[in-house]
C-alpha positions in Angstrom: -130.4 99.1 29.2 -129.5 101.1 32.3 -125.9 99.9 32.4 -125.3 100.7 28.7 -127.1 104.0 28.5 -124.7 105.3 25.8 -125.6 102.5 23.4 -129.3 103.1 24.2 -129.0 106.8 23.3 -127.0 106.1 20.2 -129.3 103.4 18.8 -132.4 105.5 19.7 -131.1 108.7 18.1 -129.1 107.1 15.2 -130.5 103.6 14.4 -128.4 103.6 11.2 -125.3 103.0 13.4 -126.6 99.6 14.4 -127.1 98.4 10.8 -123.7 99.6 9.9 -122.2 97.6 12.8 -123.9 94.4 11.6 -122.7 95.1 8.1 -126.2 95.8 6.7 -125.9 99.6 5.9 -128.4 99.3 3.1 -131.2 98.5 5.6 -133.9 101.2 5.9 -133.7 102.1 9.6 -136.8 104.2 9.3 -139.0 101.0 9.3 -137.6 100.0 12.7 -138.4 101.1 16.2 -135.7 100.6 18.9 -137.1 99.6 22.3 -135.9 98.0 25.6 -138.7 95.7 26.6 -138.8 94.0 30.0 -140.2 90.5 30.2 -142.0 89.6 33.3 -140.0 86.7 34.7 -138.1 87.8 37.8 -137.1 91.0 35.9 -135.6 89.4 32.8 -134.7 92.4 30.6 -133.6 92.6 27.0 -131.0 95.3 26.4 -132.6 96.4 23.2 -134.8 95.3 20.2 -135.1 96.7 16.8 -138.6 95.7 15.7 -140.3 96.6 12.5 -143.1 99.1 12.3 -146.5 97.6 11.8 -146.5 97.5 8.0 -143.2 95.8 7.6 -143.8 92.4 9.2 -141.6 90.5 6.6 -138.4 92.2 7.8 -136.2 90.6 10.5 -136.2 91.7 14.2 -132.9 92.3 15.8 -132.1 91.7 19.4 -129.3 93.9 20.7 
């Protein structure tokens, strides 16, 4: 997420903001980890992913 560094920093530091934006403010942001994975395929990069921590596999994953 090099081109959107401000969003990266906001979501990394304040993940609650993302869930408010998608109208799910009641979501427990503490069970999510925000990352910016790069998929090996001629540098295909995702801007951001909120994936659940290991023990919360039944919760949805959000692609930003």
